[in-house]
N, C-alpha and C positions, 0 to 999 in steps of 0.2 A: 651502367656505362661500360661499354666493351673496352678491352685492353687497348685496341687500336685507337679508339676515340679518346681515351685518357692520354695516350701517348701523343696524339695530335695536339691536344690542349696544352700539354707540357712543352711540346716543340714550339708552339706559337709563343708561349710565355718566354722561353729562352731567347727566341729570335727578337722579340720585341724589347727584351731587356738590353740588347745591344744596338737598338735604334731602328729596326725595321717595323713598319706599320702593318703591312700585310692585310689590308682590308679586303682586297679582292682575293688575295691568297688564302685567307681564312675560309671564304665561301667555297673556293675550289677544293681546298683540302678536305673539308668536311663532306663535300659532295663525293669525293673519291672514297672517303671512309664509308659513306652510305653504300656506295657501289660494292666495296669489298664485303661489307656485311650482307648485302643482298646475294652475293655469290657464296656465302658461307666461308669466306677466306679468313684466316687468322694471321697471315703474313703477306707481305707485298711480293708479287712476282712480276717479271717483265711482261708476261702475257696479259695479266690483268691490268697492268699499268697502261699498256698500249691499247687495250680494248676500251678502257675508260677515256683515255686521251682523245681517241678518234671517234667517240660516240656521236658528236655533232657531225653527221655524215656530210652535210652541205657546207661545213666550215672550211676556212683556208688552212693550208698546212702550217702557216705561221701560228694560227690559234691552237692547233693541235700541239705544236711545239711548246707553246706557252703553258698549256695544261700539263704536258709531260714534264716540263721543268719543275713545276710545283711538286709533282710526285717524286722526281729525282732528288730534290733537296730533302724532302721528308724521308725518303728511303735511305739516304746516307745517314741521317740521324738514327733511324730505326736499326740500321745494320750493326750499330754498337750495342743494341739492346737485344735484338732478335737475330740469331745467327742464320735463320732461314730466309731472311730478307734478301731479295734480289734488287740491285740498283740498276735501273734502265741505262744502257749505254748511250753515249752521245750521238751515235750514228743510227739510232733506232728509227729515226725519220730522216733518212738521207736527203730526201727531196727538199726538206726545209732548209738545208744548209747550202743548197746550190746557189751560188752567186751571193751568198750572205743573206741572213734573215732580217737584217736591220733596214728599216725604211730609209730612202733617200730624202733628206730634208727638202721641203717645198719652200724656197726662199721667196717671200712676197716682195714684189716691187712696189714703188709708191703708187703706181696706177692700180695694182691689185688691191692695195689697202683702201684706196679711194672708192673703188668699185664695191668692195665689201661694205664699207660704211654707208654708201648710197643705198645699197640693197637693204641694209638694216633700217635706215630711215623710212624706207618704203613699206615696212611691215605695218599692216593696218591697225594693230592694237598699240596705242601710244606707249604704254608701259613696256611692252615687249620690244618695241622699236628702240626706245631709249636704253633699255637694259642691254640689248645686243650691241648697239653702237658704242656705248660706254665701255662695256667689257672688252670688245675687240680693241678699242683704242688703248685701254689700260694694258692689255697683254702686249700690244705692239710697242709701246714706249717704255715698258719696264722689264720685259722678258720674264715676267712671273710665270710660274706654273699655273695651269688652269685651276687645279684644286686649291692652290693658295688664294687665288682671287675669290673663289666661291666661298672659302671659309672666312673671309674678312668680315669682321663685325664693325659696327659704326664707330665704336670707340677705338678701333685700330687705326683710324685716320687722325693724325695730329695736324689740324688745319693751320695752327699758328706756326708750327715748325716746318710745315710743308713736307711731311713724310707719312708713310704708313708702316705699320708693324706686321710682319709675317710671323705668326706664332707657331711653334712646334711643328715645323714642316718636315721634310725628309730627314731621316736620321735624328729627329727631335731637335733640329736646329731652328733657332729664331733669328730674325735679322730686321733691320730697318731699311726701307727703300725710299730714297729722296724722290720727290715729285717736282716736275716743272710747273710753274704757275699756271700754264694753260691746261695741264692735266688736272690740277686742283679745281680750276674753273669748270671743267667738264664734269668732274665728280659732284661738284656743288649743284650744277644744272640737273644732273640725274637725280640727286637727292631730293630736289624740289618736286620733280615729276613723281617720284616714288612716294613721297610724303603727302602729296596732294591726293594720291590714290588710296593711301593707307595712313590716315592721320593718327590712328591708334595702331602702331605696328605690332604684328603678331610674332615677329622674329627680329633679333638684333642684327641680322645679316645686312651687309651693304647691298648685295644684289639679291633681289627677290623675284619670285615667280608672279604670274598674274593673279594668283590666289593669296599672295602675301607671305608665303613661306620661303625659306632659304632656297635659292635656285639650285636645282640638281644637275649633276654633270650630264646625265642622259638627255635632259631637256636641252641643255646648251649644245650638246653634240648634234642632236636632231635638228635644232634650229640652224646651226652653223652649216650643216650639209645643204639645207635649203637656200641659205644665203650664198653659198659657193655656186650653186646652180644659177641663182638669179643674177649673180655678178658675172657669170660667163667664164669662170675659172675652170680650166681643164687639167686633168692629170698630165704630167710631162713624161711619164713612163709608167710601167706597171707598178713600180715601187716608189713613185714620186707623185703623190697626190696631195691636195690641200688638206692640212690637218690643223687642229687648234694648237698642238704642241709646236708647230713650226713658226709661230710668232716668236717663240723663245729662240729658236735657231736664227731667225732673221735679225732679231735684236743683237744677239751675240756677234754675228758676222758683221753687221753694220758698225758696231763699236770697234771691233778689231780692225776693220778696213779703214775706219777713220783714223785710228792710231797709226797704222802703217803709212797712210797717205800723209799724215802730219809729221812724219819723221820722229815720232815719239819712241821712247824705250819700251817697246811692247812687253818684253820679258819681265821687266820690273813692275809693269802695271797690270799684268795678267792676274796676279792674286787679288787685285781690287775688283776686277770683273767677276772672279770666282766668288768672292764674298757677296757681291751684288746679286748674283744669280743663285746663291745658296749652295754652291758646290763645295764638297769636302776637300777635293784635291784639284789644283789648277790643271792637272792633266785632263780632267773631265771637260774643262772649259776649252782647252787647246784642240780638242777633237773637232770643234766647229770649223777649224781651218779646212778640214777635208770637204766641207759642204759647199764651198764656193771657189771656182777656179781663180777669180780675181784675187782672192786672199792668198792663195798659193803663189800666184805670180808676184804679189807684193812681198811676201815672205822670201821668195827665191831671190828677188832683186835686192832685198836687204842683205841676204847671205852673200850674194856675189860682191856687193859693195864692201862687206867686211873682209872677205877673202882677198879682195884687190888691195887692201891696205897691208896685208902680211908681207914680210920680206921674202 
């Protein structure tokens, strides 16, 4: 094992000890180490970092930036060990920062959700249809992360208590998510379809593939892209297109909008939404305000009302 490879393994151990999972990061990091070794390099340089980050010639600048971010974090770690290490500067890919690299949330309307669910029911394979419809519905009504839903095991659903357990999610945090009775009914209906297809389950997973194994993210993402096209959903801009993660944004915005419209004390209730979504800091939850003009208008109206009561 080379010094760089050993250092990369140590770096991952340290990062995971403080709560980072780094599943994709591990793959990218060791791919970068492979590249350094193929070039005969013993230290990280900006030139090599940029060359590796931009190797997928047909990729977007955003993907290049993500790859370079993995290198930058590792390089900062290595700079305390190897004085020859060069840390790639933030402006190394200036085009990636133009207008902000963060995607604009695609907030689904009730009609959008209905169209997606109808497209899912039209999938010719019964199990795939039921899986797609139930997964989309669960994401829409709970705001769960896609990975959290895919990692659910059957015993994570407590039918009597009406909740599901999300285990060891981001930053190794676990939580319980209460479910509406209609959501429980939908999960029970899906379980019947799944268990009829696989009476002797090969996986403890709630959501399974057509072969009976745990459903993979790449399969879900591929199928969702097809459902988006079938439902007729179109990108609203170059940076605003339907994504699986945007069910989470939609749920958070709908909850906040309901609280503002109901004249609730949003500030005091925000930590509850943060816990429900699995956020470490309520500030992460409040970012969702920026995704919907109606929310900003409600918040501004609340602020004006407060200011109007001041002497």
